[in-house]
N, CA, C, O and CB atoms as a CASP TS submission, in Angstrom:
PFRMAT TS
TARGET T0000
AUTHOR 0000-0000-0000
METHOD Language model
MODEL 1
PARENT N/A
ATOM      1  N   MET     1      32.340 -21.293   8.210  1.00  0.00           N
ATOM      2  CA  MET     1      31.093 -21.870   7.775  1.00  0.00           C
ATOM      3  C   MET     1      30.578 -21.083   6.569  1.00  0.00           C
ATOM      4  O   MET     1      30.625 -19.853   6.540  1.00  0.00           O
ATOM      5  CB  MET     1      30.058 -21.877   8.926  1.00  0.00           C
ATOM      6  N   ILE     2      30.092 -21.818   5.587  1.00  0.00           N
ATOM      7  CA  ILE     2      29.523 -21.218   4.377  1.00  0.00           C
ATOM      8  C   ILE     2      28.030 -20.991   4.613  1.00  0.00           C
ATOM      9  O   ILE     2      27.349 -21.825   5.210  1.00  0.00           O
ATOM     10  CB  ILE     2      29.764 -22.131   3.117  1.00  0.00           C
ATOM     11  N   GLU     3      27.542 -19.862   4.139  1.00  0.00           N
ATOM     12  CA  GLU     3      26.121 -19.538   4.285  1.00  0.00           C
ATOM     13  C   GLU     3      25.491 -19.232   2.943  1.00  0.00           C
ATOM     14  O   GLU     3      26.101 -18.607   2.075  1.00  0.00           O
ATOM     15  CB  GLU     3      25.935 -18.355   5.228  1.00  0.00           C
ATOM     16  N   LEU     4      24.266 -19.681   2.791  1.00  0.00           N
ATOM     17  CA  LEU     4      23.402 -19.265   1.682  1.00  0.00           C
ATOM     18  C   LEU     4      22.508 -18.189   2.266  1.00  0.00           C
ATOM     19  O   LEU     4      21.677 -18.465   3.132  1.00  0.00           O
ATOM     20  CB  LEU     4      22.557 -20.484   1.061  1.00  0.00           C
ATOM     21  N   ILE     5      22.676 -16.968   1.797  1.00  0.00           N
ATOM     22  CA  ILE     5      21.917 -15.826   2.297  1.00  0.00           C
ATOM     23  C   ILE     5      20.925 -15.435   1.216  1.00  0.00           C
ATOM     24  O   ILE     5      21.299 -15.245   0.059  1.00  0.00           O
ATOM     25  CB  ILE     5      22.855 -14.621   2.678  1.00  0.00           C
ATOM     26  N   PHE     6      19.661 -15.315   1.594  1.00  0.00           N
ATOM     27  CA  PHE     6      18.667 -14.908   0.605  1.00  0.00           C
ATOM     28  C   PHE     6      17.632 -13.992   1.237  1.00  0.00           C
ATOM     29  O   PHE     6      17.422 -14.000   2.450  1.00  0.00           O
ATOM     30  CB  PHE     6      17.983 -16.135  -0.012  1.00  0.00           C
ATOM     31  N   VAL     7      16.994 -13.205   0.385  1.00  0.00           N
ATOM     32  CA  VAL     7      15.944 -12.296   0.820  1.00  0.00           C
ATOM     33  C   VAL     7      14.630 -12.847   0.293  1.00  0.00           C
ATOM     34  O   VAL     7      14.454 -13.049  -0.908  1.00  0.00           O
ATOM     35  CB  VAL     7      16.197 -10.827   0.318  1.00  0.00           C
ATOM     36  N   ALA     8      13.710 -13.083   1.223  1.00  0.00           N
ATOM     37  CA  ALA     8      12.388 -13.598   0.879  1.00  0.00           C
ATOM     38  C   ALA     8      11.356 -12.515   1.165  1.00  0.00           C
ATOM     39  O   ALA     8      11.375 -11.888   2.224  1.00  0.00           O
ATOM     40  CB  ALA     8      12.062 -14.902   1.672  1.00  0.00           C
ATOM     41  N   CYS     9      10.458 -12.305   0.211  1.00  0.00           N
ATOM     42  CA  CYS     9       9.428 -11.278   0.347  1.00  0.00           C
ATOM     43  C   CYS     9       8.053 -11.918   0.244  1.00  0.00           C
ATOM     44  O   CYS     9       7.855 -12.879  -0.499  1.00  0.00           O
ATOM     45  CB  CYS     9       9.598 -10.177  -0.727  1.00  0.00           C
ATOM     46  N   LEU    10       7.108 -11.376   0.998  1.00  0.00           N
ATOM     47  CA  LEU    10       5.732 -11.825   0.874  1.00  0.00           C
ATOM     48  C   LEU    10       5.222 -11.472  -0.516  1.00  0.00           C
ATOM     49  O   LEU    10       5.495 -10.382  -1.017  1.00  0.00           O
ATOM     50  CB  LEU    10       4.838 -11.195   1.972  1.00  0.00           C
ATOM     51  N   THR    11       4.494 -12.370  -1.133  1.00  0.00           N
ATOM     52  CA  THR    11       3.977 -12.102  -2.473  1.00  0.00           C
ATOM     53  C   THR    11       2.815 -11.122  -2.446  1.00  0.00           C
ATOM     54  O   THR    11       2.488 -10.523  -3.470  1.00  0.00           O
ATOM     55  CB  THR    11       3.543 -13.395  -3.136  1.00  0.00           C
ATOM     56  N   THR    12       2.182 -10.950  -1.277  1.00  0.00           N
ATOM     57  CA  THR    12       1.010 -10.083  -1.180  1.00  0.00           C
ATOM     58  C   THR    12       1.328  -8.642  -0.813  1.00  0.00           C
ATOM     59  O   THR    12       0.454  -7.783  -0.922  1.00  0.00           O
ATOM     60  CB  THR    12       0.068 -10.639  -0.177  1.00  0.00           C
ATOM     61  N   GLY    13       2.543  -8.352  -0.383  1.00  0.00           N
ATOM     62  CA  GLY    13       2.835  -6.986   0.047  1.00  0.00           C
ATOM     63  C   GLY    13       4.203  -6.517  -0.382  1.00  0.00           C
ATOM     64  O   GLY    13       5.192  -7.239  -0.253  1.00  0.00           O
ATOM     65  N   ALA    14       4.251  -5.308  -0.891  1.00  0.00           N
ATOM     66  CA  ALA    14       5.528  -4.730  -1.292  1.00  0.00           C
ATOM     67  C   ALA    14       6.301  -4.288  -0.051  1.00  0.00           C
ATOM     68  O   ALA    14       5.735  -3.711   0.877  1.00  0.00           O
ATOM     69  CB  ALA    14       5.314  -3.537  -2.259  1.00  0.00           C
ATOM     70  N   GLY    15       7.573  -4.564  -0.053  1.00  0.00           N
ATOM     71  CA  GLY    15       8.423  -4.116   1.042  1.00  0.00           C
ATOM     72  C   GLY    15       8.420  -5.000   2.273  1.00  0.00           C
ATOM     73  O   GLY    15       9.096  -4.684   3.252  1.00  0.00           O
ATOM     74  N   LEU    16       7.682  -6.094   2.255  1.00  0.00           N
ATOM     75  CA  LEU    16       7.663  -7.010   3.385  1.00  0.00           C
ATOM     76  C   LEU    16       8.644  -8.143   3.115  1.00  0.00           C
ATOM     77  O   LEU    16       8.260  -9.251   2.741  1.00  0.00           O
ATOM     78  CB  LEU    16       6.230  -7.562   3.637  1.00  0.00           C
ATOM     79  N   CYS    17       9.926  -7.832   3.314  1.00  0.00           N
ATOM     80  CA  CYS    17      10.995  -8.762   3.003  1.00  0.00           C
ATOM     81  C   CYS    17      11.818  -9.054   4.251  1.00  0.00           C
ATOM     82  O   CYS    17      11.873  -8.252   5.183  1.00  0.00           O
ATOM     83  CB  CYS    17      11.887  -8.205   1.886  1.00  0.00           C
ATOM     84  N   GLU    18      12.455 -10.219   4.246  1.00  0.00           N
ATOM     85  CA  GLU    18      13.244 -10.647   5.384  1.00  0.00           C
ATOM     86  C   GLU    18      14.456 -11.430   4.886  1.00  0.00           C
ATOM     87  O   GLU    18      14.348 -12.247   3.972  1.00  0.00           O
ATOM     88  CB  GLU    18      12.394 -11.500   6.357  1.00  0.00           C
ATOM     89  N   GLU    19      15.613 -11.168   5.502  1.00  0.00           N
ATOM     90  CA  GLU    19      16.813 -11.921   5.161  1.00  0.00           C
ATOM     91  C   GLU    19      16.791 -13.260   5.871  1.00  0.00           C
ATOM     92  O   GLU    19      16.496 -13.335   7.064  1.00  0.00           O
ATOM     93  CB  GLU    19      18.083 -11.134   5.530  1.00  0.00           C
ATOM     94  N   LYS    20      17.102 -14.314   5.138  1.00  0.00           N
ATOM     95  CA  LYS    20      17.169 -15.675   5.666  1.00  0.00           C
ATOM     96  C   LYS    20      18.572 -16.205   5.432  1.00  0.00           C
ATOM     97  O   LYS    20      19.250 -15.811   4.483  1.00  0.00           O
ATOM     98  CB  LYS    20      16.100 -16.603   4.999  1.00  0.00           C
ATOM     99  N   VAL    21      19.001 -17.109   6.317  1.00  0.00           N
ATOM    100  CA  VAL    21      20.338 -17.689   6.206  1.00  0.00           C
ATOM    101  C   VAL    21      20.245 -19.194   6.382  1.00  0.00           C
ATOM    102  O   VAL    21      19.589 -19.686   7.300  1.00  0.00           O
ATOM    103  CB  VAL    21      21.305 -17.075   7.252  1.00  0.00           C
ATOM    104  N   GLN    22      20.907 -19.916   5.494  1.00  0.00           N
ATOM    105  CA  GLN    22      21.030 -21.362   5.629  1.00  0.00           C
ATOM    106  C   GLN    22      22.514 -21.681   5.679  1.00  0.00           C
ATOM    107  O   GLN    22      23.256 -21.329   4.762  1.00  0.00           O
ATOM    108  CB  GLN    22      20.316 -22.124   4.450  1.00  0.00           C
ATOM    109  N   ALA    23      22.950 -22.341   6.736  1.00  0.00           N
ATOM    110  CA  ALA    23      24.364 -22.645   6.909  1.00  0.00           C
ATOM    111  C   ALA    23      24.715 -23.981   6.261  1.00  0.00           C
ATOM    112  O   ALA    23      23.920 -24.920   6.269  1.00  0.00           O
ATOM    113  CB  ALA    23      24.729 -22.665   8.397  1.00  0.00           C
ATOM    114  N   PHE    24      25.913 -24.044   5.704  1.00  0.00           N
ATOM    115  CA  PHE    24      26.464 -25.270   5.133  1.00  0.00           C
ATOM    116  C   PHE    24      27.738 -25.610   5.898  1.00  0.00           C
ATOM    117  O   PHE    24      28.319 -24.747   6.556  1.00  0.00           O
ATOM    118  CB  PHE    24      26.749 -25.112   3.594  1.00  0.00           C
ATOM    119  N   LEU    25      28.166 -26.851   5.815  1.00  0.00           N
ATOM    120  CA  LEU    25      29.438 -27.237   6.418  1.00  0.00           C
ATOM    121  C   LEU    25      30.576 -26.541   5.687  1.00  0.00           C
ATOM    122  O   LEU    25      30.475 -26.302   4.483  1.00  0.00           O
ATOM    123  CB  LEU    25      29.624 -28.775   6.383  1.00  0.00           C
ATOM    124  N   PRO    26      31.653 -26.211   6.384  1.00  0.00           N
ATOM    125  CA  PRO    26      32.746 -25.469   5.742  1.00  0.00           C
ATOM    126  C   PRO    26      33.395 -26.196   4.569  1.00  0.00           C
ATOM    127  O   PRO    26      33.912 -25.548   3.659  1.00  0.00           O
ATOM    128  CB  PRO    26      33.795 -25.158   6.755  1.00  0.00           C
ATOM    129  N   ASP    27      33.379 -27.530   4.571  1.00  0.00           N
ATOM    130  CA  ASP    27      34.061 -28.251   3.499  1.00  0.00           C
ATOM    131  C   ASP    27      33.316 -28.221   2.161  1.00  0.00           C
ATOM    132  O   ASP    27      33.854 -28.682   1.155  1.00  0.00           O
ATOM    133  CB  ASP    27      34.271 -29.674   3.915  1.00  0.00           C
ATOM    134  N   ILE    28      32.101 -27.693   2.130  1.00  0.00           N
ATOM    135  CA  ILE    28      31.367 -27.593   0.859  1.00  0.00           C
ATOM    136  C   ILE    28      31.944 -26.463   0.000  1.00  0.00           C
ATOM    137  O   ILE    28      31.911 -26.551  -1.227  1.00  0.00           O
ATOM    138  CB  ILE    28      29.851 -27.352   1.119  1.00  0.00           C
ATOM    139  N   GLY    29      32.460 -25.428   0.609  1.00  0.00           N
ATOM    140  CA  GLY    29      33.041 -24.309  -0.116  1.00  0.00           C
ATOM    141  C   GLY    29      31.991 -23.419  -0.766  1.00  0.00           C
ATOM    142  O   GLY    29      30.827 -23.801  -0.893  1.00  0.00           O
ATOM    143  N   VAL    30      32.408 -22.247  -1.170  1.00  0.00           N
ATOM    144  CA  VAL    30      31.491 -21.290  -1.789  1.00  0.00           C
ATOM    145  C   VAL    30      30.971 -21.828  -3.120  1.00  0.00           C
ATOM    146  O   VAL    30      29.791 -21.660  -3.429  1.00  0.00           O
ATOM    147  CB  VAL    30      32.188 -19.933  -1.998  1.00  0.00           C
ATOM    148  N   MET    31      31.826 -22.469  -3.910  1.00  0.00           N
ATOM    149  CA  MET    31      31.376 -23.021  -5.197  1.00  0.00           C
ATOM    150  C   MET    31      30.343 -24.122  -4.981  1.00  0.00           C
ATOM    151  O   MET    31      29.372 -24.213  -5.733  1.00  0.00           O
ATOM    152  CB  MET    31      32.574 -23.571  -6.000  1.00  0.00           C
ATOM    153  N   GLY    32      30.541 -24.954  -3.968  1.00  0.00           N
ATOM    154  CA  GLY    32      29.561 -25.991  -3.651  1.00  0.00           C
ATOM    155  C   GLY    32      28.226 -25.386  -3.267  1.00  0.00           C
ATOM    156  O   GLY    32      27.170 -25.887  -3.655  1.00  0.00           O
ATOM    157  N   CYS    33      28.277 -24.312  -2.504  1.00  0.00           N
ATOM    158  CA  CYS    33      27.055 -23.593  -2.129  1.00  0.00           C
ATOM    159  C   CYS    33      26.365 -23.056  -3.377  1.00  0.00           C
ATOM    160  O   CYS    33      25.152 -23.204  -3.531  1.00  0.00           O
ATOM    161  CB  CYS    33      27.374 -22.437  -1.148  1.00  0.00           C
ATOM    162  N   MET    34      27.127 -22.439  -4.258  1.00  0.00           N
ATOM    163  CA  MET    34      26.545 -21.862  -5.480  1.00  0.00           C
ATOM    164  C   MET    34      25.927 -22.949  -6.365  1.00  0.00           C
ATOM    165  O   MET    34      24.912 -22.716  -7.022  1.00  0.00           O
ATOM    166  CB  MET    34      27.619 -21.087  -6.271  1.00  0.00           C
ATOM    167  N   MET    35      26.539 -24.128  -6.381  1.00  0.00           N
ATOM    168  CA  MET    35      26.045 -25.209  -7.228  1.00  0.00           C
ATOM    169  C   MET    35      24.763 -25.832  -6.677  1.00  0.00           C
ATOM    170  O   MET    35      23.945 -26.335  -7.448  1.00  0.00           O
ATOM    171  CB  MET    35      27.112 -26.278  -7.379  1.00  0.00           C
ATOM    172  N   THR    36      24.576 -25.808  -5.367  1.00  0.00           N
ATOM    173  CA  THR    36      23.389 -26.421  -4.766  1.00  0.00           C
ATOM    174  C   THR    36      22.342 -25.397  -4.353  1.00  0.00           C
ATOM    175  O   THR    36      21.254 -25.779  -3.922  1.00  0.00           O
ATOM    176  CB  THR    36      23.786 -27.241  -3.565  1.00  0.00           C
ATOM    177  N   ALA    37      22.636 -24.129  -4.471  1.00  0.00           N
ATOM    178  CA  ALA    37      21.740 -23.079  -3.980  1.00  0.00           C
ATOM    179  C   ALA    37      20.370 -23.101  -4.652  1.00  0.00           C
ATOM    180  O   ALA    37      19.353 -22.982  -3.968  1.00  0.00           O
ATOM    181  CB  ALA    37      22.377 -21.727  -4.189  1.00  0.00           C
ATOM    182  N   GLN    38      20.321 -23.250  -5.961  1.00  0.00           N
ATOM    183  CA  GLN    38      19.025 -23.210  -6.640  1.00  0.00           C
ATOM    184  C   GLN    38      18.111 -24.332  -6.166  1.00  0.00           C
ATOM    185  O   GLN    38      16.909 -24.126  -5.998  1.00  0.00           O
ATOM    186  CB  GLN    38      19.215 -23.301  -8.151  1.00  0.00           C
ATOM    187  N   GLN    39      18.670 -25.512  -5.950  1.00  0.00           N
ATOM    188  CA  GLN    39      17.865 -26.624  -5.447  1.00  0.00           C
ATOM    189  C   GLN    39      17.367 -26.329  -4.031  1.00  0.00           C
ATOM    190  O   GLN    39      16.201 -26.575  -3.722  1.00  0.00           O
ATOM    191  CB  GLN    39      18.682 -27.933  -5.466  1.00  0.00           C
ATOM    192  N   GLN    40      18.238 -25.807  -3.178  1.00  0.00           N
ATOM    193  CA  GLN    40      17.853 -25.467  -1.807  1.00  0.00           C
ATOM    194  C   GLN    40      16.784 -24.375  -1.795  1.00  0.00           C
ATOM    195  O   GLN    40      15.824 -24.444  -1.027  1.00  0.00           O
ATOM    196  CB  GLN    40      19.082 -25.012  -1.003  1.00  0.00           C
ATOM    197  N   LEU    41      16.955 -23.378  -2.644  1.00  0.00           N
ATOM    198  CA  LEU    41      15.989 -22.280  -2.711  1.00  0.00           C
ATOM    199  C   LEU    41      14.650 -22.756  -3.266  1.00  0.00           C
ATOM    200  O   LEU    41      13.598 -22.302  -2.815  1.00  0.00           O
ATOM    201  CB  LEU    41      16.538 -21.139  -3.573  1.00  0.00           C
ATOM    202  N   ALA    42      14.677 -23.655  -4.229  1.00  0.00           N
ATOM    203  CA  ALA    42      13.431 -24.193  -4.788  1.00  0.00           C
ATOM    204  C   ALA    42      12.667 -24.977  -3.716  1.00  0.00           C
ATOM    205  O   ALA    42      11.442 -24.882  -3.631  1.00  0.00           O
ATOM    206  CB  ALA    42      13.728 -25.103  -6.015  1.00  0.00           C
ATOM    207  N   GLN    43      13.385 -25.746  -2.902  1.00  0.00           N
ATOM    208  CA  GLN    43      12.738 -26.486  -1.816  1.00  0.00           C
ATOM    209  C   GLN    43      12.135 -25.522  -0.795  1.00  0.00           C
ATOM    210  O   GLN    43      11.020 -25.731  -0.318  1.00  0.00           O
ATOM    211  CB  GLN    43      13.747 -27.431  -1.127  1.00  0.00           C
ATOM    212  N   TRP    44      12.879 -24.468  -0.465  1.00  0.00           N
ATOM    213  CA  TRP    44      12.378 -23.488   0.504  1.00  0.00           C
ATOM    214  C   TRP    44      11.129 -22.803  -0.066  1.00  0.00           C
ATOM    215  O   TRP    44      10.130 -22.649   0.636  1.00  0.00           O
ATOM    216  CB  TRP    44      13.482 -22.429   0.850  1.00  0.00           C
ATOM    217  N   ALA    45      11.187 -22.398  -1.324  1.00  0.00           N
ATOM    218  CA  ALA    45      10.064 -21.706  -1.951  1.00  0.00           C
ATOM    219  C   ALA    45       8.826 -22.612  -2.018  1.00  0.00           C
ATOM    220  O   ALA    45       7.705 -22.141  -1.828  1.00  0.00           O
ATOM    221  CB  ALA    45      10.452 -21.231  -3.363  1.00  0.00           C
ATOM    222  N   ALA    46       9.024 -23.894  -2.283  1.00  0.00           N
ATOM    223  CA  ALA    46       7.897 -24.825  -2.325  1.00  0.00           C
ATOM    224  C   ALA    46       7.244 -24.961  -0.955  1.00  0.00           C
ATOM    225  O   ALA    46       6.030 -25.143  -0.860  1.00  0.00           O
ATOM    226  CB  ALA    46       8.356 -26.196  -2.826  1.00  0.00           C
ATOM    227  N   ALA    47       8.039 -24.874   0.102  1.00  0.00           N
ATOM    228  CA  ALA    47       7.514 -24.981   1.470  1.00  0.00           C
ATOM    229  C   ALA    47       6.912 -23.666   1.970  1.00  0.00           C
ATOM    230  O   ALA    47       6.214 -23.648   2.983  1.00  0.00           O
ATOM    231  CB  ALA    47       8.621 -25.427   2.417  1.00  0.00           C
ATOM    232  N   HIS    48       7.182 -22.567   1.260  1.00  0.00           N
ATOM    233  CA  HIS    48       6.694 -21.237   1.654  1.00  0.00           C
ATOM    234  C   HIS    48       6.035 -20.560   0.452  1.00  0.00           C
ATOM    235  O   HIS    48       6.585 -19.602  -0.090  1.00  0.00           O
ATOM    236  CB  HIS    48       7.859 -20.355   2.210  1.00  0.00           C
ATOM    237  N   PRO    49       4.866 -21.042   0.029  1.00  0.00           N
ATOM    238  CA  PRO    49       4.244 -20.533  -1.201  1.00  0.00           C
ATOM    239  C   PRO    49       3.780 -19.078  -1.141  1.00  0.00           C
ATOM    240  O   PRO    49       3.474 -18.497  -2.182  1.00  0.00           O
ATOM    241  CB  PRO    49       3.080 -21.383  -1.542  1.00  0.00           C
ATOM    242  N   THR    50       3.721 -18.481   0.033  1.00  0.00           N
ATOM    243  CA  THR    50       3.305 -17.075   0.135  1.00  0.00           C
ATOM    244  C   THR    50       4.487 -16.119   0.016  1.00  0.00           C
ATOM    245  O   THR    50       4.326 -14.908   0.169  1.00  0.00           O
ATOM    246  CB  THR    50       2.585 -16.835   1.459  1.00  0.00           C
ATOM    247  N   HIS    51       5.678 -16.661  -0.259  1.00  0.00           N
ATOM    248  CA  HIS    51       6.887 -15.841  -0.390  1.00  0.00           C
ATOM    249  C   HIS    51       7.510 -16.031  -1.764  1.00  0.00           C
ATOM    250  O   HIS    51       7.274 -17.028  -2.447  1.00  0.00           O
ATOM    251  CB  HIS    51       7.908 -16.194   0.711  1.00  0.00           C
ATOM    252  N   ARG    52       8.303 -15.053  -2.143  1.00  0.00           N
ATOM    253  CA  ARG    52       9.133 -15.169  -3.338  1.00  0.00           C
ATOM    254  C   ARG    52      10.564 -14.812  -2.930  1.00  0.00           C
ATOM    255  O   ARG    52      10.777 -14.006  -2.025  1.00  0.00           O
ATOM    256  CB  ARG    52       8.610 -14.236  -4.507  1.00  0.00           C
ATOM    257  N   ILE    53      11.517 -15.407  -3.592  1.00  0.00           N
ATOM    258  CA  ILE    53      12.923 -15.124  -3.294  1.00  0.00           C
ATOM    259  C   ILE    53      13.368 -13.993  -4.198  1.00  0.00           C
ATOM    260  O   ILE    53      13.317 -14.094  -5.423  1.00  0.00           O
ATOM    261  CB  ILE    53      13.827 -16.393  -3.490  1.00  0.00           C
ATOM    262  N   GLU    54      13.798 -12.933  -3.580  1.00  0.00           N
ATOM    263  CA  GLU    54      14.173 -11.712  -4.285  1.00  0.00           C
ATOM    264  C   GLU    54      15.611 -11.774  -4.800  1.00  0.00           C
ATOM    265  O   GLU    54      15.875 -11.416  -5.947  1.00  0.00           O
ATOM    266  CB  GLU    54      14.000 -10.504  -3.371  1.00  0.00           C
ATOM    267  N   ARG    55      16.550 -12.232  -3.949  1.00  0.00           N
ATOM    268  CA  ARG    55      17.962 -12.349  -4.341  1.00  0.00           C
ATOM    269  C   ARG    55      18.651 -13.305  -3.379  1.00  0.00           C
ATOM    270  O   ARG    55      18.140 -13.592  -2.296  1.00  0.00           O
ATOM    271  CB  ARG    55      18.675 -10.949  -4.344  1.00  0.00           C
ATOM    272  N   TRP    56      19.824 -13.796  -3.790  1.00  0.00           N
ATOM    273  CA  TRP    56      20.567 -14.712  -2.945  1.00  0.00           C
ATOM    274  C   TRP    56      22.053 -14.618  -3.243  1.00  0.00           C
ATOM    275  O   TRP    56      22.464 -14.117  -4.290  1.00  0.00           O
ATOM    276  CB  TRP    56      20.072 -16.145  -3.139  1.00  0.00           C
ATOM    277  N   SER    57      22.856 -15.112  -2.296  1.00  0.00           N
ATOM    278  CA  SER    57      24.301 -15.182  -2.477  1.00  0.00           C
ATOM    279  C   SER    57      24.869 -16.221  -1.515  1.00  0.00           C
ATOM    280  O   SER    57      24.206 -16.635  -0.564  1.00  0.00           O
ATOM    281  CB  SER    57      24.965 -13.790  -2.249  1.00  0.00           C
ATOM    282  N   CYS    58      26.088 -16.628  -1.776  1.00  0.00           N
ATOM    283  CA  CYS    58      26.815 -17.547  -0.905  1.00  0.00           C
ATOM    284  C   CYS    58      28.064 -16.841  -0.404  1.00  0.00           C
ATOM    285  O   CYS    58      28.662 -16.037  -1.120  1.00  0.00           O
ATOM    286  CB  CYS    58      27.177 -18.871  -1.649  1.00  0.00           C
ATOM    287  N   GLY    59      28.455 -17.143   0.822  1.00  0.00           N
ATOM    288  CA  GLY    59      29.676 -16.535   1.353  1.00  0.00           C
ATOM    289  C   GLY    59      30.053 -17.133   2.696  1.00  0.00           C
ATOM    290  O   GLY    59      29.323 -17.942   3.268  1.00  0.00           O
ATOM    291  N   TRP    60      31.197 -16.718   3.178  1.00  0.00           N
ATOM    292  CA  TRP    60      31.683 -17.156   4.470  1.00  0.00           C
ATOM    293  C   TRP    60      30.915 -16.406   5.564  1.00  0.00           C
ATOM    294  O   TRP    60      30.709 -15.197   5.459  1.00  0.00           O
ATOM    295  CB  TRP    60      33.218 -16.922   4.597  1.00  0.00           C
ATOM    296  N   ALA    61      30.500 -17.108   6.593  1.00  0.00           N
ATOM    297  CA  ALA    61      29.719 -16.520   7.673  1.00  0.00           C
ATOM    298  C   ALA    61      30.443 -15.384   8.358  1.00  0.00           C
ATOM    299  O   ALA    61      29.824 -14.376   8.699  1.00  0.00           O
ATOM    300  CB  ALA    61      29.363 -17.568   8.682  1.00  0.00           C
ATOM    301  N   ASP    62      31.745 -15.525   8.567  1.00  0.00           N
ATOM    302  CA  ASP    62      32.494 -14.491   9.291  1.00  0.00           C
ATOM    303  C   ASP    62      32.790 -13.259   8.432  1.00  0.00           C
ATOM    304  O   ASP    62      33.326 -12.277   8.945  1.00  0.00           O
ATOM    305  CB  ASP    62      33.796 -15.070   9.808  1.00  0.00           C
ATOM    306  N   GLN    63      32.459 -13.285   7.154  1.00  0.00           N
ATOM    307  CA  GLN    63      32.687 -12.127   6.283  1.00  0.00           C
ATOM    308  C   GLN    63      31.414 -11.332   6.036  1.00  0.00           C
ATOM    309  O   GLN    63      31.443 -10.291   5.379  1.00  0.00           O
ATOM    310  CB  GLN    63      33.269 -12.578   4.957  1.00  0.00           C
ATOM    311  N   ARG    64      30.295 -11.823   6.562  1.00  0.00           N
ATOM    312  CA  ARG    64      29.025 -11.109   6.397  1.00  0.00           C
ATOM    313  C   ARG    64      28.957 -10.008   7.445  1.00  0.00           C
ATOM    314  O   ARG    64      29.274 -10.255   8.609  1.00  0.00           O
ATOM    315  CB  ARG    64      27.798 -12.081   6.523  1.00  0.00           C
ATOM    316  N   PRO    65      28.548  -8.789   7.060  1.00  0.00           N
ATOM    317  CA  PRO    65      28.438  -7.725   8.055  1.00  0.00           C
ATOM    318  C   PRO    65      27.409  -8.108   9.109  1.00  0.00           C
ATOM    319  O   PRO    65      26.317  -8.571   8.780  1.00  0.00           O
ATOM    320  CB  PRO    65      28.056  -6.384   7.388  1.00  0.00           C
ATOM    321  N   SER    66      27.757  -7.916  10.371  1.00  0.00           N
ATOM    322  CA  SER    66      26.815  -8.228  11.446  1.00  0.00           C
ATOM    323  C   SER    66      25.805  -7.090  11.586  1.00  0.00           C
ATOM    324  O   SER    66      26.115  -5.926  11.331  1.00  0.00           O
ATOM    325  CB  SER    66      27.564  -8.466  12.790  1.00  0.00           C
ATOM    326  N   LYS    67      24.590  -7.456  11.998  1.00  0.00           N
ATOM    327  CA  LYS    67      23.551  -6.459  12.221  1.00  0.00           C
ATOM    328  C   LYS    67      23.600  -6.054  13.683  1.00  0.00           C
ATOM    329  O   LYS    67      23.577  -6.899  14.577  1.00  0.00           O
ATOM    330  CB  LYS    67      22.137  -7.002  11.832  1.00  0.00           C
ATOM    331  N   ALA    68      23.667  -4.777  13.908  1.00  0.00           N
ATOM    332  CA  ALA    68      23.736  -4.283  15.293  1.00  0.00           C
ATOM    333  C   ALA    68      22.376  -3.858  15.791  1.00  0.00           C
ATOM    334  O   ALA    68      22.247  -3.417  16.933  1.00  0.00           O
ATOM    335  CB  ALA    68      24.711  -3.115  15.402  1.00  0.00           C
TER
END
């Protein structure tokens, strides 16, 4: 499964950031994720006006380091 991983931070406070993940179907591929990511992120940002997106990336879900 392909994931769009991004870090969203509150606009009112420094250091108040959280990692978010949006899953895509595997047949979209990493390039498909990269091509649609800006549109997906813009929609998310419009729905969450108190946050800003700090950074983002696309990758395979099983290659992301797990949080223990």
